C-alpha positions as CSV (number, residue, x, y, z in Angstrom):
1,M,100.6,106.4,87.0
2,T,97.7,106.1,89.5
3,D,97.4,103.3,91.8
4,S,93.9,100.9,92.1
5,L,92.7,99.9,95.1
6,A,94.5,96.3,95.7
7,S,91.4,94.7,96.7
8,P,87.8,95.6,98.5
9,A,88.2,95.1,102.2
10,P,90.7,96.2,104.1
11,L,92.7,94.5,106.8
12,A,92.3,96.9,109.3
13,D,88.9,98.4,109.3
14,P,87.5,100.1,112.7
15,H,84.5,99.4,112.0
16,L,84.7,95.8,112.0
17,V,84.9,93.8,115.2
18,Y,86.4,90.5,115.9
19,D,85.8,88.6,118.5
20,P,87.2,85.0,118.6
21,V,86.6,84.2,122.3
22,A,83.5,86.6,123.1
23,G,82.5,86.8,127.3
24,D,83.1,88.4,130.8
25,G,85.7,88.8,132.2
26,P,89.2,90.0,131.4
27,K,91.0,89.1,127.4
28,D,93.6,86.6,128.0
29,V,96.2,88.3,126.1
30,V,99.7,86.7,124.5
31,I,102.6,89.4,124.1
32,L,105.5,88.6,121.9
33,G,109.0,90.5,122.4
34,S,107.4,91.1,125.7
35,T,111.2,92.6,126.9
36,G,111.6,95.3,124.7
37,S,109.7,99.1,124.1
38,I,106.2,97.6,123.5
39,G,106.3,95.3,125.5
40,T,106.9,96.4,129.0
41,Q,104.9,99.3,128.0
42,A,102.2,96.7,127.5
43,I,102.4,94.5,130.1
44,D,102.6,98.2,132.3
45,L,99.0,98.6,130.8
46,V,98.2,95.7,131.8
47,L,98.9,95.6,135.6
48,R,97.4,99.2,136.0
49,N,94.1,97.6,134.1
50,P,93.5,93.7,136.0
51,D,89.9,93.9,135.6
52,R,90.6,94.7,131.7
53,F,93.6,92.1,130.5
54,R,95.1,89.0,131.8
55,V,98.5,88.0,130.3
56,T,99.1,84.0,129.4
57,A,101.9,83.5,128.1
58,L,105.4,85.4,126.9
59,S,108.3,85.4,124.6
60,A,111.0,87.5,124.2
61,N,115.0,86.7,122.1
62,G,116.5,86.0,125.6
63,G,119.3,88.5,126.4
64,R,116.9,89.9,128.7
65,V,116.0,86.5,131.3
66,D,116.1,88.1,134.5
67,L,113.7,91.0,133.5
68,L,111.4,88.3,131.6
69,A,111.3,85.9,134.6
70,E,110.4,88.5,136.2
71,Q,107.6,89.3,134.0
72,A,106.3,85.6,134.4
73,R,106.2,86.2,138.0
74,K,104.2,89.4,138.2
75,L,102.2,88.1,135.6
76,G,101.3,84.6,136.6
77,V,101.9,83.4,133.5
78,R,101.4,79.5,132.0
79,T,103.6,79.7,129.1
80,V,107.7,81.7,128.7
81,A,109.1,81.0,125.5
82,V,112.4,82.3,124.3
83,A,113.6,81.5,120.7
84,R,118.0,82.0,121.9
85,E,118.7,78.2,123.1
86,D,121.5,78.8,124.6
87,A,119.8,81.4,126.7
88,A,117.4,78.6,127.9
89,P,119.6,77.0,131.0
90,A,119.7,81.3,132.5
91,L,115.9,81.7,132.1
92,R,115.2,78.1,134.3
93,E,117.9,79.4,136.6
94,A,116.1,83.4,136.6
95,L,112.5,81.4,137.2
96,A,113.8,79.6,140.0
97,G,114.6,82.2,141.6
98,Q,111.4,84.5,141.1
99,Y,109.6,81.5,141.9
100,G,111.1,80.1,145.2
101,G,109.8,76.7,145.2
102,E,107.0,77.0,143.6
103,P,106.3,75.6,140.2
104,L,107.4,77.1,137.5
105,P,106.0,78.0,134.2
106,E,105.7,75.6,130.6
107,I,109.0,77.0,128.9
108,L,109.5,77.2,124.7
109,V,112.5,77.6,123.4
110,G,113.6,77.7,119.9
111,P,112.9,79.7,116.9
112,D,109.6,78.7,116.5
113,A,108.8,78.9,120.0
114,A,107.3,82.4,119.6
115,A,105.0,81.2,116.8
116,Q,104.0,78.3,119.0
117,V,102.6,80.8,122.1
118,A,101.1,83.0,119.1
119,A,99.0,80.3,118.5
120,S,98.0,79.0,121.8
121,D,94.6,79.5,123.8
122,C,94.1,83.4,124.2
123,H,91.6,85.9,123.1
124,T,94.5,88.4,121.2
125,V,98.3,88.1,120.0
126,L,100.5,91.8,121.0
127,N,103.5,91.1,118.4
128,G,105.7,93.4,119.4
129,I,108.5,91.2,117.6
130,T,111.4,93.7,115.8
131,G,112.4,92.5,112.1
132,S,110.9,90.1,109.6
133,I,111.4,87.2,113.0
134,G,107.8,88.6,113.2
135,L,106.1,86.9,110.0
136,A,105.9,83.7,111.7
137,P,104.1,84.9,114.5
138,T,102.2,87.0,113.0
139,L,100.8,84.1,110.6
140,A,100.5,81.5,113.8
141,A,98.2,84.0,115.3
142,L,96.0,84.6,112.3
143,E,95.8,81.1,111.2
144,A,94.9,80.3,115.1
145,G,92.2,82.5,115.3
146,R,93.2,85.7,117.5
147,T,93.1,88.7,117.2
148,L,96.4,90.6,116.0
149,A,97.6,93.8,118.0
150,L,100.6,94.7,115.1
151,A,103.3,96.4,116.3
152,N,105.4,94.5,114.4
153,K,105.2,96.1,110.9
154,E,108.3,93.9,109.1
155,S,106.2,91.2,109.2
156,L,102.8,92.9,107.1
157,I,106.2,94.7,105.0
158,V,107.7,91.1,104.0
159,G,104.7,89.1,103.7
160,G,102.2,91.2,102.7
161,P,99.9,89.4,100.7
162,L,100.6,85.8,102.8
163,V,98.9,88.0,105.8
164,K,95.9,89.4,103.2
165,A,95.1,84.8,102.6
166,L,94.7,84.7,106.6
167,A,93.6,87.7,108.1
168,K,90.0,87.6,108.5
169,P,87.9,90.9,108.9
170,G,88.6,93.1,111.9
171,Q,91.2,90.7,112.6
172,I,94.2,92.7,112.5
173,I,94.5,96.0,115.1
174,P,97.3,97.9,114.1
175,V,99.6,99.2,117.5
176,D,102.0,101.5,115.3
177,S,101.3,105.2,116.5
178,E,100.9,106.0,113.0
179,H,98.7,103.1,112.0
180,A,97.0,103.4,115.1
181,A,95.8,107.5,114.6
182,L,94.8,106.1,110.9
183,F,92.8,103.8,112.2
184,Q,91.0,106.4,114.8
185,A,90.3,108.9,112.4
186,L,88.7,106.5,109.9
187,A,86.6,105.4,112.5
188,S,84.5,109.0,111.7
189,G,83.7,108.6,108.3
190,N,83.4,106.2,105.6
191,R,85.9,104.3,103.4
192,A,84.2,105.7,100.1
193,D,85.0,109.1,101.3
194,V,88.7,108.7,102.4
195,R,90.5,111.4,100.1
196,K,93.6,110.4,101.1
197,L,95.7,109.1,104.3
198,V,98.4,111.7,105.9
199,V,101.0,110.0,107.9
200,T,103.4,112.2,109.7
201,A,107.2,112.2,110.3
202,S,109.2,113.8,113.1
203,G,111.8,114.3,110.7
204,G,114.5,112.3,113.0
205,P,117.5,113.7,114.0
206,F,118.2,115.9,111.1
207,R,115.5,117.6,109.5
208,G,116.5,120.2,107.4
209,R,119.6,119.3,105.9
210,T,120.8,118.5,102.5
211,K,122.2,115.4,102.1
212,A,125.6,116.6,101.3
213,E,125.3,117.5,104.4
214,L,124.1,114.3,105.8
215,A,127.2,113.0,104.5
216,D,129.3,113.0,107.7
217,V,126.7,112.3,110.2
218,T,128.2,109.9,113.3
219,V,126.4,107.1,115.1
220,A,126.1,109.2,117.8
221,D,124.3,111.8,116.0
222,A,121.9,109.3,114.1
223,L,120.7,107.8,117.3
224,A,120.1,111.2,118.9
225,H,116.2,111.1,118.0
226,P,114.2,114.8,119.1
227,T,110.9,113.0,120.6
228,W,111.0,109.6,120.7
229,A,112.8,106.9,122.4
230,M,113.6,103.3,120.9
231,G,116.0,100.5,119.9
232,P,119.1,101.9,117.9
233,V,117.9,99.9,114.6
234,I,114.4,101.5,114.5
235,T,116.2,105.3,116.0
236,V,118.4,104.8,112.7
237,N,115.4,103.9,110.0
238,S,113.5,107.0,111.8
239,A,116.5,109.0,110.8
240,T,116.7,107.8,107.8
241,L,113.2,108.0,107.3
242,V,113.0,103.9,106.0
243,N,110.6,103.8,109.0
244,K,108.2,106.1,107.5
245,G,108.0,104.4,104.3
246,L,107.6,101.3,105.8
247,E,104.8,102.8,107.2
248,V,103.4,104.1,104.2
249,I,103.8,100.5,102.4
250,E,102.1,98.8,106.0
251,A,99.3,101.8,105.4
252,H,98.6,101.0,101.6
253,L,98.1,97.3,102.7
254,L,96.4,97.5,106.0
255,Y,93.4,100.4,104.8
256,D,93.5,99.5,100.9
257,I,94.4,103.0,99.6
258,P,96.8,103.4,96.7
259,F,100.1,105.0,97.2
260,D,99.4,108.2,95.4
261,R,97.2,109.2,97.8
262,I,99.6,108.2,101.1
263,E,101.5,111.0,102.0
264,V,104.2,112.0,104.3
265,V,104.5,115.4,105.9
266,V,106.7,116.5,108.4
267,H,105.4,117.3,111.8
268,P,108.5,117.5,114.2
269,Q,107.0,117.8,117.6
270,S,105.1,114.6,117.1
271,Y,102.0,115.4,118.6
272,V,99.3,114.9,115.8
273,H,100.0,111.0,114.8
274,S,98.4,110.9,111.3
275,M,95.8,112.6,110.1
276,V,92.6,111.4,107.3
277,E,91.2,113.7,104.6
278,F,88.0,112.8,103.3
279,T,86.3,114.1,100.2
280,D,84.5,117.2,102.0
281,G,87.1,118.7,102.7
282,S,87.9,117.8,106.7
283,T,90.9,116.4,107.9
284,I,90.1,114.1,111.1
285,A,93.7,114.6,113.0
286,Q,94.3,111.9,116.1
287,A,97.0,113.8,118.9
288,T,98.1,112.7,122.1
289,P,101.8,113.8,123.5
290,P,104.7,110.9,122.3
291,D,103.6,108.1,123.9
292,M,102.6,104.5,123.0
293,G,100.6,103.8,126.1
294,G,97.3,104.7,123.8
295,P,98.2,103.0,120.4
296,I,99.0,99.7,122.9
297,A,95.4,100.7,124.4
298,I,93.9,100.4,121.4
299,G,95.3,97.3,120.0
300,L,94.3,95.3,123.4
301,G,91.1,97.0,124.2
302,W,89.4,97.9,120.9
303,P,86.5,98.8,120.6
304,E,86.8,100.2,124.3
305,R,88.9,102.4,125.3
306,V,91.0,102.2,128.4
307,P,91.1,105.2,130.8
308,D,94.0,107.2,131.2
309,A,96.3,104.7,128.7
310,A,98.1,107.6,128.0
311,P,98.8,112.0,128.7
312,A,96.5,114.0,127.8
313,F,97.4,117.6,126.2
314,D,96.9,120.4,128.8
315,W,95.4,122.4,126.4
316,S,95.5,125.9,128.9
317,K,99.5,126.0,127.7
318,A,100.2,128.3,124.5
319,S,101.9,125.3,122.0
320,T,103.1,126.1,118.7
321,W,102.3,122.8,115.9
322,E,104.6,123.0,112.6
323,F,104.2,120.8,109.3
324,F,106.8,120.6,106.5
325,P,106.7,119.0,103.2
326,L,109.5,116.5,102.9
327,D,112.6,116.9,101.3
328,D,112.5,113.8,99.2
329,D,116.1,114.4,97.7
330,A,118.1,114.6,101.4
331,F,115.4,111.3,102.0
332,P,114.5,108.9,98.9
333,S,113.6,106.3,101.6
334,V,110.2,107.2,100.8
335,N,109.5,107.1,97.6
336,L,112.0,103.6,97.0
337,A,109.2,102.4,99.4
338,R,106.5,103.2,97.2
339,H,108.4,101.8,94.5
340,V,109.2,98.4,95.8
341,G,105.2,98.8,97.4
342,R,103.6,98.9,94.2
343,L,106.1,95.9,93.1
344,A,104.6,94.2,95.5
345,G,105.7,89.9,95.9
346,T,109.3,89.9,97.5
347,A,110.2,93.4,96.6
348,P,109.2,94.7,99.9
349,A,111.6,92.2,101.9
350,V,114.6,92.6,99.7
351,F,114.4,96.7,100.8
352,N,114.0,95.7,104.8
353,A,116.5,93.1,104.9
354,A,118.7,95.4,102.8
355,N,118.4,97.8,105.2
356,E,118.0,95.8,108.8
357,E,121.7,94.8,107.3
358,C,123.2,98.2,106.7
359,V,121.9,99.7,109.9
360,E,123.7,97.3,111.1
361,A,126.9,98.1,109.1
362,F,126.3,101.8,109.9
363,L,126.5,100.7,113.5
364,G,129.0,99.2,113.3
365,G,131.3,102.4,111.4
366,A,131.2,100.0,108.2
367,L,129.5,102.4,106.0
368,P,128.7,106.2,106.1
369,F,125.4,106.8,107.1
370,N,124.0,108.1,103.3
371,G,125.5,104.5,101.9
372,I,122.5,102.7,103.7
373,M,120.2,104.1,101.4
374,E,122.6,103.9,98.3
375,T,123.6,100.5,99.0
376,V,119.3,99.8,99.6
377,I,118.5,100.7,96.0
378,R,121.4,99.3,94.5
379,V,120.5,96.0,95.8
380,V,116.8,96.3,95.0
381,E,117.5,97.5,91.7
382,E,119.9,94.2,91.3
383,H,116.6,92.4,92.5
384,G,115.0,92.5,89.0
385,T,111.3,91.0,88.5
386,P,110.0,89.9,92.5
387,V,108.2,87.0,93.0
388,T,104.4,88.3,93.1
389,G,100.9,87.0,93.3
390,T,99.6,84.4,94.3
391,S,102.3,82.0,93.8
392,L,104.0,84.0,96.7
393,T,105.1,81.9,99.9
394,V,106.8,82.1,102.7
395,S,110.0,79.9,101.3
396,D,109.6,82.8,98.7
397,V,110.0,85.3,101.3
398,L,112.9,83.8,102.9
399,E,115.1,83.0,100.2
400,A,114.6,86.9,99.4
401,E,115.7,87.7,102.6
402,T,118.6,85.8,102.6
403,W,120.0,86.8,98.8
404,A,119.2,91.2,99.9
405,R,121.3,90.5,103.3
406,A,124.4,88.8,101.3
407,R,124.3,91.2,98.4
408,A,124.2,94.2,101.0
409,R,127.0,92.3,103.3
410,E,129.3,92.4,99.8
411,L,128.4,95.8,98.9
412,T,128.6,97.0,102.7
413,N,132.1,95.3,102.8
414,R,133.4,96.5,99.8
415,T,132.4,100.2,100.7
416,A,134.3,99.5,104.2
417,T,137.2,98.4,101.8
418,A,137.5,101.0,100.0
419,E,137.3,103.8,103.0
420,A,140.4,101.7,104.7
421,R,142.4,101.9,101.8
422,A,142.1,105.4,100.8
C-alpha cells in the first residue's frame, strides 16, 4: 500500500530560517548532554568559533561531573544542570575546584533540570541527550520558541505527534549525520520535485552475514564498529540496524515523505551520509569523511556554514565508494520500523523502549544478538492497537514505554533462564 503525505509542511525545511533572536554577535546556545559524544564535539566547535557561538547553559546526566565542571568554567556558562540528584554534591565540589573561590554558576538538579535549561533564554538548544528521556527537553525548547538543533532522534520517534504540534516552520534543524545530509541535499530543489530519500547505512560490523551467522556473535563483536566511535547502546543499534530503522521514522516525520519513498542502502565507507533523488533523475548526495563536526555545525550555524567544521576529502587520492542493498532477512529492524511508523501514535515508543531494554540485556549477557529483534518484534505485536491521533499525550507515551520495558524485561529474563537451564 502506498502511504500518503502526513501534512503539507515538513518539520525540517532548509528553505525556511526560524530566527527567534535576530541580532548581531554570537548566538547564545544551550547544550544538553554536554559530556557525551555530541556535546563534547559541539563544545570543541564553540571554543574554536567564539565569534559565532556563546554557550549559556549545560546539562548532563551526572556520570562525569569533573568534565562537566571543566566545561562550565571554560565556557563561562550561567547555568549547569544535572539529572542525577546523587551527583549534585560531587558537581558542586568539582565546580568549586574549577572556579577557585569565584562565584559558581547556577546549579539545577533533578530529572526536570534539562527541560528547565532547554526553556532558558537563548537562541538555539542542541539536544544531544541519548534516549527517550530527551523528549521533555525537546518539547520545552520548542514551546519556549528556541531553535532546536536535534541530535536526540528518540524524542522525535516516541513523541512525533507532540513535536509536530509544537514546532514552527524551520524551528528544527536535524543533527544526525543522515538527516543533516538530507537537509542539505533538499536545499538544492523543491519538495514537490523529490522522488525519494535514500538513507545510507554503514552496515555495521556484521555486513554480509546471514541471520544464522549472527546467532553466536558476542558483545565485543557488536561493539567493534568499523567506521564510527559511539557509545555502547548506539553501537549495538548500528549492529542490529535499529538505528537505521529509527532514522527512517525520523526522516518521515522531519520531511513528510511517505515510507515507501524512503530507501535504505548499505554504504560501508560512510562517506555519503544520505541522498535525495529528484523527479528528473538527478540524485544529490552529501559527502564528507566520517565526522560529526559538520552536522553539528549545520545544527548550530544554519543558514550559515562554519569554516573548517569538519575535514574535507583529498580528491587527489584514489578511493572506492561501494553501495549494497539491505538484507532484510538478517536485519529485520528497518521493515519493523516502517511498520510501527505507519501505525504511529505510541507504537514507535514501544519499539524504541523495548529495543533499549533488549540492548541492555544483550550487553549484560542475558540475551543473544538475534534475540534483540526477536524480542522487540514480540513486544510490538503484543502492544496491539496504539493510541494515535490528536488524543495522544505525553502520559500515553510514558505509559506505553513503561509497559514495553517491563514486557521486554519479562521476555529477556525468560530467555536467560531457559538458556541457563539448557
